[in-house]
N, C-alpha and C positions, 0 to 999 in steps of 0.2 A: 476242145476244152479251153475255156476262157477264164481269165482271172475273176470276172464277175460271177461266173458259175461257181467257182471255188469259194468265193465270199458268201454266196447264198447258202452253199452246203455247210460251211463251217458255222455260220450264224444259226442255221436251222438245227444243227447238232447241239449248239449251246442252248438255244431257246426251247428245243423240243417242240417247236410249233412253226408251221409254215406261215400261219397268219401273223405271228409276231415278227417273223423275218420280213414279211411284206410291209408291215408297219415301219420297221426300222429303215428300210430302203425306199419307202414312199412309192411302192409299186403295188400292183394288184396281186392277190393271192394266186390266181391262175398263172400269172407270169412267173412267179417263183416256182410253182409246181412244174410248169413246162420246162423251165431252165434246168431244174434238177433231173427231170425225167430224161431230157436230152443228154445230160452229163452221164447218167447211169447207162444209157444205151451205148454211148460212145466208149466208155471204159469197160463195159460188160460186167458191171458190178451193181447189185442192189444196195444202195447206200443206206436207205431208210425203210423201216417197216411202218406202214400207216395203220392207224386204228382210230376209233372214235375219241380216244383220249389224247390223240396227238401223234407224234412220230418219235421213233427211237432208232438209233443206229444199229445196223446188223454187225456181226463180227468183222466181216470184210469191210463194211462201211466205216467202222471205227478205225481200222488200219489206214484206210484211204484218208480220213479226216486228219490223222497225224501228219501225213505228207502234205496235205493241202495247207495246214497251218504253217508249215515250214516255208512253202512258196509265198504265202501271204506275208509272213514275217520278213522274208527277204525283200519283198516288194516295199513293205513299210520302211525298211532300213534305207533302201534306195531313194524313196520318196522324201524321207526326212532329210537325207544328206544333200540331195540335189534340187529338191523342189520346195519343201516346207522348211527352209533353213531357219526360220524363226521359231519353230516348234520347240517344246521342252526337250532337253536332253534326257534320254532314257537309259537305264542301266539296272540289271537285276542279278541278284546273287541268291543261291540256295545252299544251305549248309546243314550238316549235322549239328547237334547242340553244342556249339563251341562259343564260349564267351569271347575268345580272342577274335573270332570271325566277325562277331557283332561290333567289337571295339574297332577293328580295322575298317568296318563300314562307317562307323561314326567319324573316324579320322579322315576317311575319304571325303565325306561331305564337308567336314570342317575346313579342310585344306584345299579341296579341289572342286567342290560343288559350284556350278555356274549360277548365274542369277536366277535362272528358271530351270527346273529339272523335275524328273519323275523317276526316282530311284526306288527299288524294291528289294527287300531281304526276307527270305523265307527260311524258317527252321523246320525240319521235318524228318521223317523216316529216310533211311538211306535210299530206298527205291524211289521215293518222291524226289529227293535231290537229283538223282540221275535222270528221272523222267522230266523234271523241270528243264534241264539243260537240253535234253533230246527234243523237247517240243517247243524250244525257244522261249519258254517262260522266263528263264534266267540265262545269262551269258556264261556264268561261272558256277560250278558246284564245288563245295569243300567237303572232303571225306577223309577217312584214314585207311591206310593199307598196311597189312603186316604179312609175315610169312604164312600165316594160317589162311588168310582170305585172298592173297594176291592172285593166285591162279584163277579163282572164280571171278574176282572183280575184273581182271584183265579181259577175260572172255565175255563177261556181261557187258562191259563198255564197248568192246569191239562189235558185238552183235548189234548194239544201238548206235553204231557209227560215231562213237565218242573216243576220246583219248585223255590221258591224264599226265600231269607233270608234277614232279616232286617239289614241294616247298621246303621241307626240312625233315630231318629224322629226330626222333625223341625217344626217351626211355619211358618206362611204364611207372605210373605213380598211383597210389591209393588216395583218393580225394575224399576228405571227411571233415566233420565239424571240429573246431578247436577244442570242444569239450569232450571229444571222443577219447576213450581210454588209451588209444594208440597214437593220439595226436602228437605227442612229444617223442615218439620213437624215432630212432635214427633211420630205420628201415623196417619193413614188414614183410612177412611171408604169407603164403596161402594159408598155412596152418594158423598164423596169428589172426587172420581175418575170418576164419571159419565160424566163430561164434556170432558174428554180426551179419545183418541182412545185406546182401549185395544188391545194389540198385542199378537197373539197366533201363535204357529207353526202349519202349515198346515198338516193335516192327510189325509189318503186316503179317497176318497169319500164314499166308502162302509164301512168305519170304524165307529163304534158307538162313541158317545161322551165320553163313558167311557175310551177310549184310548187317550183322550186329555192329553197333557203333563203338562198343567197348573193346579194347585189345584183350588178348588172351581169353576170348569168349568161348573157347572149346572146353573149358573146365566146367564140370558139374558142381553146383554149389547147393548146400543144404537149405539155405535161406535166400530166396530171391524175390525181389519186388520190382515189378515193371511199372514204369511211369511214362507219361506222355510229354511232359515239359520240364524245363530246368527248375522252375519255381517249386514244383512239387518235389523234385529230387532233393533240392536244398532243404526243404522242410523235413523230409524223411531222414536226412543226415542229422538234423538237430533233434528231432523227436524220437528217433529209434536207434540212434548211433549207427545209421547205415553208412555205406561207403560205395564208391564206384571207382573203376579203373579208368585212368585218363592219361593225357599227355603231360600233365604237371604244370601246364601254363595257367596261371591264376591272374585274373584281372580284378583286383580289389576295388577299383573305382566303380565297377558295375555290380559285383556280387557281395561286396563288403569284406571286412577283415575277419569274419567268423569261420573261415574255412582254411584248411591246410592240405598241401600235397606232400605225402610221405613216400619216399622211394620204395618201390615194390621189388623185392629180391627175385629177379628173373633175368635170364639171358635174352628174353624176347625184346624186340624193339618194334616201334611202329613209325610209320611215315605219314605226315600230313600232305595231301596232294590236292591239286585243283583239277577239275574235270571240265573240258570244253568239247565242242563239236569238232570232229576230225577236220583238219585243214583250216580251221577258222583263225581269223586275225583278231586279236584283242582290241577292243575300243580303248580310247584314252583313259576313261575312268576304270576300265578293266585292268589296264596296265598299272595304274596307280594303286588299285586295290590289292593286286598281287604283291606289289612292293611293300605295302603295309603289312600283309600277312607274313612275308619273309622275315620281317624284323623280329618276330616272336621266336624264330629259330636260332637267333644269334646268341 
């Protein structure tokens, strides 16, 4: 098994075409086919299924590609650090839909960004955040953990060779428009919120409720609207008097001053944590980003 074979396999999985892989590496198509066939014979796994429409990964092949990506990512890190020292500095973050995580990213670039860099930030479903860290797409993932989902999340992360570290604890708040009938309340209860639509971020259909982004997600609510992005959620707060449950951290610079976090009457607490690969060492931008996140818990 060679690094070149792994690169051929990963590129073929991405392109779904041996011909396109050959074009990218400036070699013949038979050379790519032979290299992948030799790799499959060596590991005893059929990585790709061939057809007239191209190639697709088998179930076992998809699992192998995940590990191959990790090897290539580690090679790229070594190459950038010791050979291509003039290359752009790279750093990636994946997060649940937290404005403060985006604000921390902005602060990172404003105060720490080098002259040339390639930084990435992705907002998405909880399973996507975790998978991004697992597959080296991102160095850090930002999610929440509470008493309800802790056991599942810990097992889920361990299964994927990941670990988490707590950033800060926070209470639960109802996040709603300043025009909402409850916006001026000193605190709200589940009964107070019952007449209004509860807004939640959509997760993958196969994902269990333990991967919900919102705290206290075990409660059944009469009115529930699922959305895919923060912009839509904010629109639903204004247009339908909807609400969501959150950490209570508001970044008016990004979301504007038309929203308010009202304390939610509950004994439940949640923690904001960051996820990394087991035993990994944070990069310099990673360390700076974590310090930026921690300031929101003070």
